TORLO-258604 format. One line per 3 residues: number of its first residue (from 1); their letters; for each residue y, z, x of N, C-alpha, C. Coordinates in nm, 3 decimals. Layout:
NUM = A = Y:Z:X:Y:Z:X:Y:Z:X ~ ...
***
This chain:
1 = MNA = -4.322:0.629:0.935:-4.162:0.640:0.936:-4.201:0.731:0.903 ~ -4.122:0.897:0.939:-4.102:0.994:0.914:-4.037:1.016:0.767 ~ -4.104:1.057:0.728:-4.002:1.108:0.585:-3.863:1.222:0.570
4 = IKE = -3.804:1.238:0.551:-3.674:1.305:0.634:-3.660:1.427:0.511 ~ -3.648:1.550:0.536:-3.612:1.685:0.395:-3.505:1.658:0.300 ~ -3.540:1.745:0.215:-3.381:1.769:0.191:-3.282:1.813:0.241
7 = KEL = -3.313:1.871:0.359:-3.251:1.926:0.420:-3.215:1.879:0.472 ~ -3.204:1.836:0.566:-3.209:1.726:0.655:-3.069:1.652:0.613 ~ -3.157:1.523:0.515:-3.054:1.530:0.383:-2.947:1.531:0.334
10 = EEI = -2.921:1.625:0.353:-2.759:1.728:0.267:-2.628:1.733:0.458 ~ -2.811:1.768:0.538:-2.694:1.724:0.682:-2.658:1.587:0.715 ~ -2.656:1.510:0.690:-2.628:1.354:0.750:-2.466:1.350:0.642
13 = TGG = -2.362:1.229:0.726:-2.284:1.219:0.691:-2.258:1.101:0.787 ~ -2.164:0.985:0.709:-2.116:0.892:0.729:-2.076:0.728:0.664 ~ -2.040:0.652:0.658:-2.002:0.580:0.540:-1.867:0.626:0.497
16 = QIE = -1.809:0.558:0.377:-1.682:0.550:0.429:-1.553:0.756:0.424 ~ -1.415:0.692:0.483:-1.388:0.787:0.499:-1.370:0.857:0.327 ~ -1.354:1.039:0.343:-1.359:1.061:0.206:-1.149:1.082:0.161
19 = SVT = -1.161:1.129:0.279:-0.954:1.119:0.234:-0.847:0.990:0.224 ~ -0.965:0.929:0.280:-0.884:0.801:0.231:-0.993:0.658:0.193 ~ -0.964:0.619:0.137:-1.066:0.485:0.056:-0.935:0.368:-0.001
22 = GPI = -0.998:0.290:0.021:-1.042:0.162:-0.049:-0.873:0.129:-0.164 ~ -0.878:0.207:-0.243:-0.789:0.228:-0.393:-0.614:0.231:-0.283 ~ -0.637:0.376:-0.207:-0.513:0.467:-0.132:-0.485:0.362:-0.058
25 = INA = -0.517:0.222:0.017:-0.482:0.132:0.113:-0.430:0.090:0.038 ~ -0.454:-0.006:-0.060:-0.447:-0.090:-0.187:-0.292:-0.046:-0.169 ~ -0.270:0.070:-0.282:-0.167:0.115:-0.324:-0.003:0.171:-0.235
28 = AVN = -0.054:0.199:-0.094:0.034:0.231:-0.030:0.085:0.085:0.024 ~ -0.023:-0.038:0.037:0.029:-0.162:0.056:0.111:-0.238:-0.119 ~ 0.089:-0.174:-0.197:0.200:-0.232:-0.271:0.322:-0.178:-0.250
31 = VVK = 0.328:-0.062:-0.209:0.372:0.062:-0.209:0.524:-0.052:-0.114 ~ 0.440:-0.055:0.016:0.490:-0.125:0.117:0.602:-0.276:0.073 ~ 0.517:-0.361:0.005:0.570:-0.494:-0.102:0.661:-0.488:-0.152
34 = ILQ = 0.735:-0.320:-0.240:0.805:-0.334:-0.365:0.922:-0.311:-0.306 ~ 0.902:-0.198:-0.188:1.039:-0.183:-0.091:1.090:-0.280:-0.013 ~ 0.955:-0.369:0.021:1.023:-0.414:0.097:1.120:-0.616:0.028
37 = DAG = 1.070:-0.566:-0.119:1.095:-0.729:-0.216:1.271:-0.679:-0.213 ~ 1.268:-0.476:-0.264:1.404:-0.470:-0.302:1.432:-0.472:-0.151 ~ 1.468:-0.455:-0.036:1.559:-0.417:0.030:1.597:-0.593:0.066
40 = YNL = 1.483:-0.693:0.036:1.545:-0.814:0.076:1.656:-0.841:-0.077 ~ 1.657:-0.836:-0.190:1.723:-0.823:-0.338:1.824:-0.806:-0.333 ~ 1.792:-0.659:-0.266:1.960:-0.575:-0.234:2.027:-0.616:-0.112
43 = GSG = 1.962:-0.686:-0.032:2.028:-0.769:0.069:2.153:-0.931:0.071 ~ 2.023:-0.934:0.000:2.076:-1.058:-0.078:2.183:-1.086:-0.146 ~ 2.193:-0.941:-0.257:2.334:-0.952:-0.304:2.435:-0.877:-0.244
46 = IRR = 2.421:-0.820:-0.123:2.602:-0.715:-0.059:2.607:-0.919:0.025 ~ 2.490:-1.005:0.048:2.572:-1.032:0.137:2.627:-1.164:0.023 ~ 2.559:-1.204:-0.153:2.646:-1.330:-0.177:2.768:-1.215:-0.232
49 = IFK = 2.828:-1.084:-0.242:2.973:-1.062:-0.262:2.988:-1.031:-0.134 ~ 3.045:-1.047:-0.061:3.066:-1.045:0.057:3.143:-1.214:0.112 ~ 3.108:-1.316:0.064:3.041:-1.461:0.077:3.115:-1.467:-0.015
52 = NNM = 3.172:-1.422:-0.175:3.192:-1.457:-0.316:3.092:-1.551:-0.335 ~ 3.024:-1.543:-0.365:2.902:-1.629:-0.368:2.837:-1.592:-0.495 ~ 2.958:-1.525:-0.581:2.788:-1.512:-0.711:2.873:-1.650:-0.784
55 = CPL = 2.780:-1.572:-0.941:2.730:-1.628:-1.011:2.815:-1.624:-1.113 ~ 2.884:-1.733:-1.225:2.963:-1.710:-1.293:2.917:-1.647:-1.407 ~ 3.018:-1.542:-1.447:2.905:-1.465:-1.578:2.989:-1.479:-1.779
58 = E = 3.016:-1.619:-1.764:3.039:-1.694:-1.850:2.960:-1.733:-1.959
***
């Protein structure tokens, strides 16, 4: 097996992409889930208002 010199080690690239990591992707997915839930709740509220199906405030 050949030994790799230090200069050659510095030139090796690979592995994970530096700009997009797991935690960044996870955070983006969580933001999408939050927006989806907010849209669902907003749509349900609008539908209940127009169908006059609101809970009494008493």
